[in-house]
Structures are given as structure tokens and as C-alpha cells.
C-alpha positions in Angstrom: -17.1 24.3 -77.1 -13.7 23.2 -75.7 -12.7 26.9 -75.6 -15.8 27.8 -73.6 -15.2 25.0 -71.0 -11.6 26.0 -70.7 -12.5 29.6 -70.1 -15.1 28.6 -67.5 -12.6 26.6 -65.4 -9.8 29.0 -65.9 -11.6 32.1 -64.6 -10.9 32.7 -60.9 -13.8 31.9 -58.6 -16.1 34.8 -57.6 -15.8 36.4 -54.1 -19.2 34.7 -53.3 -17.8 31.3 -54.2 -14.7 32.0 -52.2 -16.7 32.8 -49.2 -18.8 29.6 -49.5 -15.6 27.5 -49.8 -14.1 29.2 -46.8 -17.3 28.6 -44.7 -17.3 24.9 -45.7 -13.7 24.6 -44.5 -14.5 26.1 -41.1 -17.6 23.9 -40.8 -15.6 20.8 -41.6 -12.8 21.8 -39.1 -15.3 22.6 -36.4 -17.0 19.2 -36.9 -13.7 17.4 -36.6 -12.9 19.2 -33.3 -16.4 18.3 -31.9 -15.9 14.7 -33.0 -12.5 14.5 -31.4 -13.7 16.1 -28.1 -16.6 13.7 -28.1 -14.3 10.7 -28.7 -12.0 11.9 -25.9 -14.9 12.1 -23.6 -16.0 8.6 -24.4 -12.4 7.3 -23.8 -12.1 9.2 -20.6 -15.5 7.8 -19.4 -14.3 4.2 -19.9 -13.5 2.9 -16.4 -9.9 1.7 -16.0 -9.7 -2.1 -15.5 -8.9 -2.8 -11.9 -6.8 -6.0 -11.5 -8.4 -8.7 -9.4 -6.5 -11.0 -7.1 -8.1 -14.2 -6.0 -7.1 -15.1 -2.4 -7.7 -18.8 -1.8 -7.3 -19.8 1.8 -7.4 -23.2 3.5 -8.4 -21.5 6.8 -11.2 -19.4 8.1 -11.2 -15.6 7.9 -10.1 -15.1 11.6 -7.2 -17.5 11.4 -6.1 -16.4 8.0 -6.2 -12.7 9.0 -2.6 -12.5 10.1 -1.2 -13.8 6.8 -3.7 -11.9 4.6 -3.1 -8.6 6.4 0.7 -9.0 6.0 0.3 -9.7 2.3 -2.1 -6.7 1.9 0.4 -4.4 3.6 3.3 -5.6 1.4 1.1 -5.1 -1.7 0.4 -1.5 -0.5 4.1 -0.9 -0.2 4.4 -1.8 -3.8 1.6 0.6 -4.8 -1.3 -1.9 -4.9 -4.0 -0.7 -2.6 -7.1 -2.8 -2.1 -10.3 -0.8 -2.9 -8.4 1.7 -4.9 -6.4 0.2 -7.7 -6.8 -3.6 -7.0 -9.7 -5.7 -5.8 -9.2 -8.9 -3.8 -11.7 -11.8 -3.9 -11.4 -13.9 -0.8 -12.4 -17.6 -0.6 -12.0 -19.6 2.7 -12.2 -23.4 2.8 -12.3 -23.3 6.7 -10.2 -26.5 7.0 -12.4 -28.5 4.6 -10.3 -29.8 1.8 -13.3 -31.0 -0.2 -14.1 -27.3 -0.8 -10.8 -26.5 -2.5 -11.9 -27.4 -6.0 -15.2 -25.6 -5.7 -13.6 -22.4 -4.4 -10.8 -22.4 -7.0 -13.4 -22.8 -9.7 -15.3 -19.8 -8.4 -12.2 -17.6 -8.7 -11.6 -18.8 -12.2 -15.2 -18.0 -13.2 -14.6 -14.5 -11.8 -11.6 -14.2 -14.3 -9.2 -13.0 -11.6 -5.8 -11.9 -12.8 -3.8 -14.0 -10.3 -4.6 -16.5 -7.6 -2.8 -16.5 -4.3 -2.9 -20.1 -3.0 -2.7 -19.6 0.8 -2.4 -23.3 1.7 -0.3 -26.4 1.1 0.2 -28.7 -1.8 -3.4 -29.8 -2.2 -4.6 -26.2 -2.3 -2.1 -25.4 -5.1 -3.1 -28.5 -7.0 -6.8 -27.6 -6.8 -6.0 -24.2 -8.3 -3.9 -25.8 -11.0 -6.7 -28.2 -11.9 -9.1 -25.2 -12.2 -6.9 -23.2 -14.6 -3.9 -23.7 -16.8 -3.6 -20.0 -17.7 -4.3 -17.8 -14.6 -1.0 -17.3 -12.7 -0.9 -19.0 -9.3 1.3 -17.8 -6.4 2.2 -20.2 -3.6 2.6 -18.8 -0.1 5.0 -21.4 1.3 3.0 -24.4 2.7 3.2 -28.0 1.6 6.1 -30.2 0.5 8.9 -29.5 -2.1 6.9 -28.2 -5.1 9.2 -30.0 -7.5 8.7 -33.3 -5.8 5.0 -32.6 -5.7 4.9 -31.9 -9.4 3.7 -28.3 -9.1 6.7 -26.9 -10.9 9.4 -28.2 -13.3 12.2 -26.8 -11.2 12.7 -24.0 -8.6 14.8 -22.0 -11.1 12.4 -22.6 -14.1 8.9 -23.3 -12.9 7.7 -23.8 -16.4 3.9 -23.5 -16.0 1.5 -21.1 -14.4 2.7 -21.7 -10.8 5.5 -19.9 -8.8 6.0 -18.3 -5.4 7.4 -19.4 -2.1 8.4 -22.8 -0.7 9.2 -22.7 3.0 10.6 -26.2 3.2 8.7 -26.6 6.4 8.8 -30.4 6.6 12.6 -30.6 6.1 13.0 -28.7 9.3 11.4 -31.4 11.4 14.7 -32.8 12.7 15.8 -29.3 13.8 12.5 -28.7 15.5 12.7 -31.9 17.5 16.3 -31.0 18.5 15.1 -27.6 19.8 12.2 -29.1 21.7 14.6 -31.5 23.4 16.9 -28.6 24.2 14.1 -26.5 25.6 12.7 -29.4 27.7 15.6 -31.8 28.3 13.5 -34.4 30.2 11.3 -35.1 27.2 11.6 -38.7 26.1 8.3 -39.3 24.2 6.8 -36.9 21.7 3.3 -37.3 20.3 3.0 -36.1 16.7 -0.3 -35.0 15.4 -0.7 -35.4 11.6 -3.3 -35.5 8.9 -3.0 -38.6 6.8 -4.3 -37.0 3.6 -1.8 -34.0 3.8 1.4 -35.0 1.9 3.7 -32.7 3.9 2.3 -33.9 7.2 2.7 -37.6 6.2 6.2 -37.1 5.0 7.3 -35.6 8.3 6.0 -38.5 10.2 7.4 -41.2 7.9 10.6 -39.7 6.6 11.8 -36.5 8.4 11.2 -37.1 12.1 12.3 -40.8 12.7 16.0 -40.3 11.9 16.2 -37.2 14.1 14.3 -38.9 16.9 16.8 -41.8 16.9 19.8 -39.5 17.1 18.1 -37.6 20.0 17.1 -40.8 21.7 13.4 -39.7 21.5 10.4 -41.9 20.8 7.8 -40.4 18.5 4.2 -41.5 18.7 2.2 -40.5 15.5 -1.5 -39.8 16.0 -3.7 -39.6 12.9 -6.4 -37.0 12.9 -8.7 -37.3 9.9 -11.5 -34.9 10.9 -12.3 -32.2 13.5 -14.4 -34.7 15.4 -11.3 -36.9 16.0 -9.5 -34.4 18.3 -11.5 -35.2 21.4 -10.7 -38.9 21.1 -7.0 -38.3 20.4 -6.8 -35.8 23.3 -8.4 -38.4 25.7 -5.8 -41.0 24.6 -2.9 -38.5 25.1 -4.1 -37.7 28.6 -3.9 -41.4 29.4 -0.5 -42.0 27.8 1.1 -38.8 29.1 3.8 -38.1 26.5 6.5 -35.6 27.4 5.9 -33.3 24.4 3.7 -32.5 21.5 4.7 -31.9 17.9 2.0 -30.4 15.6 2.6 -30.8 11.9 1.3 -28.3 9.3 -1.9 -29.2 7.5 -5.2 -27.6 6.8 -7.0 -29.6 9.5 -4.3 -28.8 12.1 -4.1 -25.2 11.2 -7.9 -24.8 11.3 -7.9 -26.3 14.8 -4.7 -24.8 16.2 -6.3 -22.8 19.0 -8.1 -26.0 20.1 -4.8 -28.0 20.1 -3.0 -25.2 21.9 -5.6 -25.0 24.6 -5.4 -28.8 25.1 -1.6 -28.6 25.3 -1.8 -25.9 28.0 -4.5 -27.8 30.0 -2.4 -31.0 29.8 0.8 -29.2 30.6 2.4 -30.4 27.3 5.3 -28.5 25.8 4.4 -28.1 22.1 6.4 -27.4 19.0 4.6 -25.9 16.0 5.2 -25.5 12.3 3.4 -22.1 12.2 4.4 -19.1 14.2 0.8 -17.7 14.4 -0.2 -20.6 16.6 2.6 -20.0 19.1 1.2 -16.4 19.4 -2.2 -18.1 20.0 -0.8 -20.3 22.9 1.7 -22.8 21.5 5.0 -23.0 23.3 7.6 -22.7 20.5 8.1 -22.3 16.7 11.1 -22.7 14.5 10.9 -22.1 10.8 10.9 -19.5 8.0 10.5 -15.9 8.9 6.9 -15.7 7.8 6.7 -11.9 7.7 9.6 -12.0 5.2 7.9 -14.8 3.2 4.6 -12.8 3.0 6.5 -9.8 1.7 7.9 -12.0 -1.1 4.4 -13.2 -2.0 3.5 -9.6 -2.7 6.7 -9.3 -4.9 5.4 -12.2 -7.1 1.9 -10.7 -7.3 3.4 -7.3 -8.2 5.6 -8.8 -11.0 2.7 -10.8 -12.5 0.4 -7.8 -12.5 3.1 -5.9 -14.4 3.2 -8.6 -17.1 5.8 -11.2 -15.9 5.0 -14.8 -16.5 5.1 -17.4 -13.6 7.2 -19.7 -15.8 10.0 -17.0 -15.8 9.9 -16.2 -12.0 12.0 -18.7 -10.0 10.4 -20.2 -6.9 12.1 -18.8 -3.8 13.2 -20.6 -0.6 13.4 -18.7 2.7 16.4 -16.6 3.4 15.6 -16.0 7.1 14.6 -18.4 9.8 13.3 -17.6 13.3 12.9 -19.1 16.7 9.9 -18.0 18.8 8.9 -18.8 22.4 5.7 -18.0 24.2 6.9 -17.5 27.8 3.3 -16.9 29.0 2.5 -20.5 27.9 5.8 -21.8 29.4 4.8 -20.4 32.8 1.3 -21.9 32.5 2.6 -25.4 31.9 5.5 -25.1 34.4 8.4 -25.1 31.9 11.5 -23.0 32.2 13.2 -22.3 28.9 17.0 -22.3 29.2 18.5 -18.8 29.0 20.9 -20.0 26.3 17.9 -20.7 24.1 16.2 -17.4 24.9 19.4 -15.6 23.8 19.1 -17.2 20.4 15.3 -16.5 20.1 14.2 -14.0 17.5 11.0 -13.3 19.3 9.8 -13.9 22.9 6.1 -13.5 23.7 5.5 -12.5 27.3 
């Protein structure tokens, strides 16, 4: 019996059996190819995940458009094109700080890949309260982010927040000096500020008084808590007739900037601003960070994060460029002649 079995398995297979084995091999190979092609088709059919940027603004769409467009263009230069390989979810608080938390929470629910906090300290804080993991990029508003507790240090942010700090409030003294140089007869300067905005309060209480004393100026702080307060404040300013107007940066001031600029022109008040956009809208002058450069740097942070960098490892940047801007059309309307020596130093003159 053993010999028979050995003989059976030792004999070479018949031609018929060989043919069957060969056919099975080809069928198997063909099946593998079909399976591979099918799998490749499924993989190719899977849509590529498009990164989503949450854009959280303290302003309304029209007022925010200058900054938003500058950041969009800077992102495009880095290869991130809205509607093609990135999506941007916009949320506007329209000057209402009580909406910050709600809008930040919306972006977190949408599972965006990064949040651009286009506002001051309170805007960034609202985003931080909404998420401890989604990266947050600051656009430059508010007070020193270390002092505000937003980051551990500028060099090593340490958490999920990084971006730009424009040290706007610290420039208060220089702005007063330039206002005095532009309009030498100024003796009293009304300062509009929002008492719930930390950067605005700090300017009124800490940054402006020492500079005012050295310039022999009197500053008159005016609280504005809500949009309805402006008419009352404007009426009081018309009675007191200060020589100049200083507008601090805050969500409420920014949201009502055109209204303030129109009042200053109507009252023939020389005005200094903490935001260049509002000088373009009718304010007299601006001194501060080169905002176009700052917005380009915002795009840099977003780009790095989308490529895998962690906010904790990206140092917060301070402005490298500053600019002085005058609106000569406004100067003519209010009867002010800007000294030629100042115009020579200006980075931009609006005519």
C-alpha cells in the first residue's frame, strides 16, 4: 500500500491536470488585479480633507473686510486658496462682546483646524475658553499677551495660542507726541475708551498720563460702554470743546469708528487713532504697526500650523515695521495744516 501511494504522488501530473493548475493561477492573478484596481478606485474616490480655518472677528463683515482680505491674499501667496484647498468659516461679533463665547463655540463644533482670533484680548480668551486643543492665532490686538495670561512667554507660548502682538497700547505716549506735533495748539485731548476692554483701560490709566504730563497736555477720559452712549458723549464734547480726540482700540470703538470719525470731522476735532483703517475712513492720523506686514505674518502662522507645527513651538512676534499715516482730505475739512516736516516722515498720505 505504501508503494502504491508513493507511486501515485511521484508520477508527474497529466497534461490535463497541468492545464487546470495553470488556469487556476491565471484566474487567481486576474482576481488580484481586479481587487487592486477596485481598491485604488475607492481610495481615489475618497475626497481629500480640506483644512478649515475659523475666522473669529470682533467687527462686522464690512469693517473687517480690509484685514480679512489682506490675510486671504497672504494665505494665497503661501499656496492656500479659499474655495480650492482651504475653507474659511467666518463669524462676526459686530462689536458685541457677549457674542464672543457663542461664536467661538460654534467654530469648535465645526472642528476647524485653526482659529484666527481677529480681535483683542477678550476675543482670544473666548477662543481659549472654547478649546484647549485647536490652535489659535492672534492678529495683534489687545494688551501684552504674557501680561494677559494668554501665553507663557513670547519666545515659548506654551499652549495652543500664538501669533502677533502689535503692542498698540504701549505706543500711546508716542501717539500723543505726534498729535501735539501735528497740531501744536492742542492743550486738551479727549480720550474715548471702553471700560471693559483691558487694553483700552490700560492706555487711559497707565500709558497716556505720563506722556501727557511731559507734553503739558490735559487728557480727559470718556467712558463709552455701549453704542447708545456715543450721542451723549458727543454732545458733552461739543460743549467742552477739547483741542483733540484720541480713540483707543477696542471692539466697541472699532465697530463705531466711522461714526466717531464723522463726528470728529463735523466738530473739527483733530483725531489720533489706534487703527489705520479708520484713518482711511476719515480719521486724521495713525501711528502704529505696519498692519499689512502684520497680516502677512498672520498667514505665516496659519501656514505653519496647517503643515503640522504646534502653537507652543511658534514664538509670538512683535511688529518689525511701524508707520505714520495722515488723511489730508480730513485735515482740509477740519481746517488743520499738517507741518511739512511731519509729512516728510509719513509712510502714507491720503489725499
